[in-house]
C-alpha positions as CSV (number, residue, x, y, z in Angstrom):
1,M,88.4,72.3,68.4
2,T,90.2,74.8,66.2
3,K,89.9,78.5,66.4
4,Q,88.1,78.5,63.0
5,E,85.6,76.0,64.3
6,I,85.0,78.1,67.4
7,K,84.6,81.2,65.2
8,N,81.9,79.5,63.2
9,L,79.9,78.4,66.2
10,K,76.5,80.0,66.9
11,Y,76.3,81.8,70.3
12,D,73.9,79.2,71.8
13,V,76.1,76.3,70.8
14,A,79.3,78.0,72.2
15,L,77.5,78.8,75.4
16,E,76.3,75.2,75.8
17,L,79.8,73.9,75.3
18,L,81.1,76.4,77.8
19,K,78.5,75.2,80.3
20,E,79.5,71.6,79.8
21,I,83.1,72.3,80.4
22,S,82.2,74.3,83.5
23,Q,80.1,71.5,84.9
24,K,82.9,69.0,84.3
25,L,85.4,71.2,86.1
26,E,83.0,71.7,89.0
27,N,82.4,67.9,89.3
28,K,86.1,67.2,88.8
29,E,85.4,65.0,85.8
30,I,88.4,66.3,83.8
31,S,91.7,64.6,84.2
32,I,94.8,66.5,85.0
33,D,96.1,65.5,81.5
34,D,93.1,67.3,79.8
35,L,92.8,70.2,82.2
36,T,94.9,72.7,80.4
37,D,93.2,72.0,77.0
38,Q,89.8,72.2,78.5
39,V,90.5,75.5,80.3
40,Q,92.0,76.9,77.1
41,L,88.9,75.8,75.1
42,A,86.6,77.4,77.8
43,N,88.6,80.6,77.5
44,Q,88.3,80.7,73.7
45,L,84.5,79.9,73.9
46,A,84.0,82.7,76.5
47,D,85.8,85.2,74.3
48,H,83.7,84.1,71.3
49,C,80.5,84.6,73.3
50,K,81.6,88.0,74.5
51,G,82.5,89.0,70.9
52,K,79.1,87.8,69.7
53,L,77.3,89.8,72.4
54,K,79.3,92.9,71.7
55,A,78.6,92.7,68.0
56,T,74.9,92.2,68.6
57,E,74.9,95.2,71.0
58,D,76.6,97.4,68.4
59,E,74.2,96.3,65.7
60,I,71.2,97.1,68.0
61,K,72.6,100.5,68.8
62,K,73.0,101.3,65.1
63,I,69.4,100.2,64.4
64,I,68.1,102.3,67.3
65,Q,70.1,105.4,66.2
66,T,69.0,105.0,62.6
67,D,65.3,104.7,63.5
68,A,65.3,107.5,66.0
69,P,63.6,110.7,64.8
70,D,66.0,113.7,64.3
């Protein structure tokens, strides 16, 4: 999965992919040959999810501040 594809993922989809990788790691279903790639992908997905959460939090703060009476 490319960085651009990850960037275009919705939060829920990215989180689900991250959970799948995590489960595979816990169950030792990932071969040594694929381990590095899967950990790297998981890291990119986690960063993407964190970014989405931060952006949403910032937007909500703006809305609350805008709607607050002076």
